[in-house]
Every structure is written in structure tokens, then in C-alpha cells.
N, C-alpha and C positions, 0 to 999 in steps of 0.2 A: 504494500500500500504506500501511497505517497501523501504526505501532508501538503495540502495545496490551498491556494486562494484563487477562486474563479470569479469572473464577472460576466454578466450577460443580461438577458431579459427572460422573464418568466414566460414560458411557452404557452401554458394554460394555467388556470387558477389552481393553487395548491389545495390538496385534500387532506382532511384529518381522518385517520383510521384508528382502529383499536387492535392491538396485538392479542395473541392467544392468552396472555397473562392478564389481559384487561387494561394494559397501559396504552395511552394514546401516543400516536406519532404522526408526523406530517410527511407527505410525499409530493413531489412536484418534478417538473422537467424544465431545465434552464437551457436556453439557446445561447451558446457562446460563439462570438465571431472569431474567425481565424485569419491569419495574414493573407491567405490565398483568396479571401473573399467568400469562401464557403463558411458554413456554420457547423459546429459540433454540438451534439446534444448531451447534456449531463443529467442522468437520472439521480434525483436527490431524495434521501430519506433523512429525517431529522427527529431525534428523540429529545432534544433540549427544548424545554417549555418556552423560553424567551425567543429563541430563534424560530421555533415553530409558529408562535403567535405572530412574529414579524412576517413570515411567509404567507400565513393565512390572511393577513391584512392587505396583501398585494393583489392586483388584477393582472390578467394576461397582458404581456407586452411591457410591463413596468421593469425598470432596471433593478438588479440585485447583485450583491457580492456575497459569496459564501466561503467560509473556511471549514476545512474538515479533511477526512481521509478519502483519497481518490483512488479508484481502481480502474485501470484501462481494460477495455474488452473489445470484442469484434462482434458486430451485428451483421448477419447476412439475410437480406430480404429474400422472399420466396423465389423471385426471378430477378436477380441483380447481382452486382458485385459486392463483396464485403465492405463494410464501412466501420470506422472507429466510433466507439461510444464510451462514455465514462460513467461510472457509478460513484456517488459521493455519499458518505455519512457526514452530514454537516453538524457542526457544533457551535457555529456562530454565523450571524446574518447581519449584513449592513445594507440599509436601504437609504434612499434620498430623504425619506421622512425622518429617520433617526438622525441624520446629519443636520437637517433643518431644526429639529428639536434641540439638539446640542448647541447649535449656534444661537438660538433664541435664549436658551438658559444662560449661556455665557454672557450674552448682551444684557440680560436682565440683572445678572450678578455684578456687572461693571457699573451699573447706575448707582 
């Protein structure tokens, strides 16, 4: 596994699910741009409550940055050539909303 920080846009709205032990977790898919102009999809699962809540607050197409353990894999469509895909267990999430709240809090504290 690789400890990574990825950035991209939420491909579809995140979903909250419940595991076999009754514990909630969040899953989503993030579209990350590559230098070649193509995009790579990252399948994300998140067990952290704060990071999961941040993901659930986002809508499809909104920017997001995630930190966590990354595992590279290969996906082969039924009739096509293999493509790279990444799986991530996210433990931290940074959104533009979090940055805006932080800046407002700092500005309010400076007054």
C-alpha cells in the first residue's frame, strides 16, 4: 500500500453504508486528472467519522482532496483494454468548504 494524497472531483455523491458489524462507513468515487489529459478513477472507502461527514456533504463534481492508503489495481472492461484504477482507504478529507471555514475563523480571531 502507498500512503498518498489525491485531489480531484467527486464523480457521484458519496454513500453511507453499514458494515456487517453494524459500523457505518462512506464510499465514493473520485475522478483525478492526469498529465496526459485523461482521468483516473479512485474508489474510496472511509471509516473516519469526520472525513466521512465531509464526503457526504459534497455533491457530484465538487473538488476534494483525500489522504489515506492507496492500492493500485487493473480494471478490464468486458470488451476493452485494461485500465489502471486505484482503491483508497481515506483517513482525512479536505474540501473548499473546510478551507473557507478556517479562513473565516482566522479572520474573526484577528479582530
